[in-house]
C-alpha positions in Angstrom: -0.3 -0.2 0.0 1.2 3.6 -0.8 2.0 6.0 2.3 1.7 10.1 1.5 1.8 13.1 3.3 -0.8 15.3 2.3 -0.8 18.6 2.9 -3.2 20.6 4.7 -4.4 22.3 1.5 -5.7 18.9 0.2 -7.7 18.1 3.1 -9.8 21.3 3.6 -9.9 21.3 -0.3 -11.3 17.7 0.3 -13.5 18.5 3.1 -15.1 22.1 0.8 -15.2 20.0 -2.5 -15.2 16.2 -1.8 -15.9 15.5 -5.3 -12.9 17.2 -6.6 -9.3 15.5 -6.9 -8.5 16.2 -3.6 -12.1 15.2 -1.6 -11.1 11.8 -4.2 -8.0 11.4 -2.7 -9.4 11.4 1.3 -12.5 9.1 -0.2 -9.0 6.7 -1.7 -7.7 6.6 1.9 -11.0 5.7 3.4 -11.0 3.1 0.4 -7.7 1.6 1.6 -6.0 2.4 -1.5 -3.5 4.6 0.3 -2.1 5.6 3.5 -2.3 8.8 5.2 0.6 9.6 7.4 0.3 12.6 9.7 1.8 13.9 12.8 0.5 16.3 15.6 2.2 19.1 13.7 0.1 18.3 10.9 -3.3 18.0 12.4 -2.7 20.9 14.8 -1.7 22.7 11.5 -5.1 21.4 9.9 -7.0 22.5 12.8 -5.7 25.9 12.6 -6.4 26.1 9.0 -10.3 24.7 9.7 -10.3 27.7 12.3 -10.0 30.0 9.9 -13.3 32.6 9.4 -13.3 32.1 5.6 -13.3 28.0 6.3 -15.6 28.4 9.2 -18.5 30.0 6.9 -18.5 27.0 5.0 -18.2 24.4 7.4 -19.3 23.8 10.8 -17.5 23.5 13.7 -19.1 19.5 14.0 -18.2 19.0 10.3 -14.7 19.8 10.7 -14.8 17.4 13.8 -16.2 14.7 12.5 -13.7 15.7 9.0 -11.0 15.3 11.5 -12.0 12.7 13.4 -12.2 10.5 10.4 -8.7 11.8 8.8 -7.1 10.3 12.7 -9.0 6.6 11.5 -7.4 6.1 8.3 -4.0 8.2 8.9 -0.8 6.3 10.5 -0.2 9.0 13.4 3.5 9.0 13.5 5.8 11.6 15.6 6.8 15.0 13.7 10.8 14.6 12.2 13.2 15.7 14.8 14.1 19.8 14.4 15.4 21.5 13.1 13.3 21.1 10.1 16.4 21.5 6.9 15.2 24.5 4.8 13.9 22.9 1.5 11.3 25.1 0.1 11.1 29.1 0.0 8.8 28.6 2.4 9.3 27.8 5.8 6.2 26.7 7.0 6.9 23.9 4.6 9.6 22.2 5.4 8.1 20.1 8.1 6.3 18.7 5.9 9.7 17.5 3.9 10.7 16.1 6.8 8.0 14.2 7.7 7.9 12.7 4.6 11.3 11.9 4.6 11.6 10.3 8.3 8.3 8.7 7.3 9.9 6.9 3.6 6.8 8.1 2.3 5.6 7.3 -1.6 4.6 10.6 -2.2 3.9 14.3 -0.9 0.5 15.7 -2.1 0.1 19.3 -2.3 -1.2 21.8 -4.5 1.0 24.6 -2.6 3.5 26.0 -5.6 6.6 25.9 -2.8 6.1 22.2 -2.3 5.0 21.3 -6.5 7.9 23.5 -7.6 10.6 21.1 -5.8 11.0 19.1 -9.1 13.6 16.6 -8.3 12.3 16.0 -4.5 12.4 12.3 -3.0 9.9 11.7 -2.7 8.4 13.7 -5.2 5.3 16.2 -4.6 2.0 15.4 -6.2 -0.9 17.6 -7.0 -3.8 15.8 -6.0 -4.8 14.8 -9.6 -1.4 13.1 -10.0 -1.8 11.1 -7.1 -4.8 9.5 -8.2 -2.9 9.1 -12.0 -0.7 7.0 -9.3 -3.2 5.1 -7.6 -5.3 4.5 -10.5 -2.0 3.3 -12.4 -1.4 1.2 -9.8 -4.7 -1.3 -9.9 
């Protein structure tokens, strides 16, 4: 089974548009087609982002709580990678994702964030949600 680290933007997009690529990525996790790897830092960032007013206007606290609980059921919780996280991106707030992905030896980082998608030679690779879905579909 593939392992992946999904960026918070994937989780938020999945929650807001379940039929979009990010939503289908999370559905594939629920169907056990891949396993998300998360850490406390990633989950805390997700809770913070879901708390932003622009997101709260579109999702109730109850919906967000259920989403996060479901995520924690399908995901593998690992410790955060040791700090300091190496500077790998033009946005230092994204460096923990790469450190987590490398420490967990995942197959891919799933993100739509240009600070990550611009890293073309990174191992593991950064794949946009649609590209990760193509990888999953090619693996059937």
